[in-house]
C-alpha positions as CSV (number, residue, x, y, z in Angstrom):
1,M,-1.0,69.8,9.8
2,Q,-4.6,68.5,9.0
3,G,-3.4,67.9,5.2
4,S,-0.8,65.6,6.4
5,K,-3.1,63.7,8.8
6,R,-5.4,62.9,5.9
7,W,-2.6,60.8,4.3
8,I,-2.0,58.7,7.0
9,V,-5.0,56.5,7.0
10,P,-4.5,55.8,3.0
11,V,-0.7,55.2,3.6
12,L,-1.6,52.7,6.4
13,L,-4.1,50.8,4.3
14,V,-1.7,50.3,1.3
15,G,1.1,49.6,3.5
16,G,-1.2,46.7,5.4
17,L,-2.0,45.4,1.8
18,A,1.5,45.4,0.8
19,L,2.6,43.5,4.0
20,G,-0.2,41.0,3.7
21,A,0.7,40.2,0.3
22,C,4.2,39.2,1.5
23,G,2.9,36.4,3.4
24,K,1.6,34.2,0.9
25,A,0.4,30.7,2.2
26,R,2.8,28.0,1.4
27,E,1.5,25.4,-1.2
28,A,1.4,22.0,0.6
29,A,3.5,19.8,-1.2
30,P,1.8,16.8,-2.6
31,A,1.9,13.9,-0.3
32,D,2.7,10.3,-1.4
33,P,-0.8,8.2,-1.7
34,P,-0.4,5.6,1.2
35,A,-1.2,2.8,-1.4
36,K,-0.3,2.5,-5.1
37,V,-0.4,-0.3,-8.0
38,E,3.2,-0.5,-9.3
39,Q,5.7,-2.8,-10.9
40,I,7.8,-4.6,-8.5
41,V,10.9,-6.6,-9.3
42,V,10.7,-10.2,-7.9
43,A,13.6,-12.6,-8.7
44,G,14.7,-10.5,-11.8
45,S,11.4,-10.1,-13.3
46,R,8.9,-7.5,-12.9
47,H,5.2,-8.0,-11.3
48,Q,2.3,-5.6,-10.8
49,G,2.2,-5.3,-7.1
50,V,0.9,-2.9,-4.3
51,R,3.6,-0.7,-2.4
52,L,2.3,0.7,1.0
53,T,4.0,3.5,2.8
54,E,5.3,2.7,6.3
55,Q,2.4,4.4,7.9
56,A,-0.4,2.7,5.9
57,A,1.4,-1.0,6.5
58,R,1.0,0.0,10.1
59,R,-2.6,1.1,9.9
60,L,-3.6,-1.8,8.2
61,D,-1.5,-4.0,10.4
62,V,-0.4,-6.2,7.5
63,Q,0.9,-9.4,9.0
64,T,3.1,-12.2,7.3
65,A,4.2,-15.4,8.0
66,P,6.8,-17.8,6.0
67,V,6.1,-20.7,3.5
68,A,6.8,-24.0,5.4
69,A,8.3,-27.0,3.3
70,G,5.8,-29.8,4.4
71,A,6.1,-33.5,3.8
72,G,6.4,-34.9,0.4
73,G,7.5,-31.7,-1.0
74,K,4.3,-30.0,-0.5
75,L,4.1,-26.3,0.9
76,V,2.5,-25.1,4.0
77,I,1.0,-21.6,4.3
78,P,-1.4,-20.2,7.1
79,A,-5.0,-20.8,5.9
80,A,-5.6,-16.9,6.2
81,A,-3.0,-16.4,3.5
82,V,-5.4,-18.2,0.9
83,E,-7.3,-15.5,-1.1
84,Y,-9.7,-16.3,-3.9
85,N,-10.4,-14.9,-7.2
86,N,-13.9,-14.4,-8.6
87,D,-13.2,-17.1,-11.1
88,G,-12.5,-19.6,-7.9
89,S,-8.8,-19.6,-8.5
90,T,-6.3,-19.2,-5.9
91,F,-3.5,-16.9,-4.7
92,T,-1.7,-15.7,-1.8
93,Y,0.1,-12.2,-1.6
94,T,3.9,-12.6,-1.0
95,N,6.0,-9.9,0.4
96,P,9.1,-9.5,-1.3
97,E,10.5,-6.4,0.1
98,P,9.4,-4.2,2.8
99,F,5.9,-2.6,2.3
100,A,5.8,-4.2,-1.3
101,Y,3.0,-6.9,-1.9
102,V,2.6,-9.2,-5.1
103,Q,-0.2,-11.8,-5.9
104,Q,0.9,-15.3,-6.6
105,P,-0.9,-18.0,-7.7
106,I,-1.3,-21.1,-5.7
107,T,-2.7,-24.7,-6.0
108,V,-4.3,-25.6,-3.0
109,D,-4.4,-29.5,-2.2
110,T,-6.2,-29.5,1.2
111,V,-7.0,-26.7,3.6
112,N,-8.4,-26.6,7.4
113,A,-9.1,-24.1,9.7
114,S,-5.3,-22.9,10.6
115,Q,-3.3,-24.1,7.3
116,A,-3.4,-24.9,3.5
117,V,-1.3,-27.6,1.9
118,L,0.0,-26.3,-1.8
119,S,1.1,-28.4,-4.5
120,A,2.2,-25.1,-6.3
121,G,3.1,-21.8,-5.0
122,P,5.9,-19.7,-3.5
123,A,9.1,-21.1,-2.3
124,A,9.5,-22.1,1.2
125,G,10.7,-19.3,3.3
126,T,9.0,-16.6,1.3
127,Q,7.0,-14.4,3.3
128,V,3.0,-14.6,2.6
129,V,0.5,-12.0,3.9
130,T,-1.7,-13.4,6.6
131,V,-3.5,-10.4,7.6
132,G,-4.4,-7.4,5.3
133,A,-4.7,-9.4,2.0
134,A,-8.2,-8.1,1.6
135,E,-7.2,-4.4,1.8
136,L,-4.4,-5.2,-0.8
137,L,-6.7,-6.5,-3.1
138,G,-9.0,-3.3,-2.6
139,V,-6.1,-1.3,-3.5
140,E,-5.6,-3.2,-6.8
141,V,-9.4,-3.2,-7.8
142,S,-10.0,0.4,-7.2
143,E,-6.9,1.3,-9.4
144,F,-8.5,-0.3,-12.4
145,E,-12.1,1.2,-11.6
146,E,-10.8,4.6,-12.1
């Protein structure tokens, strides 16, 4: 009887190890990045832009407003939608589809605390980013620094 009891411990150890191997940890599925630079189609042509996940857009609280038609064929956008490149040129981020943002050059005639009058830019009715543009630019810049 004593000889048969000696085998209980090794059998339990081997059995326990075998069962432990059955419970492999699941590998996490790769998550989509919250923001990525990619080609976005606008009016039939491809442009480089930023695509956010819905959660990222909510966290950044990205807000937009439509371009308005002003007097004399001018365009009017909120002053907060005007962004500046390192060389001083101006642009705005348009929002051609949900969670997609594309830089578009603009020509500013005048700007005050609340609005900018443009002689060139996106068509009236186009959504432009008024909150979150700095973060979008940061995504684009970090993509090229890597």
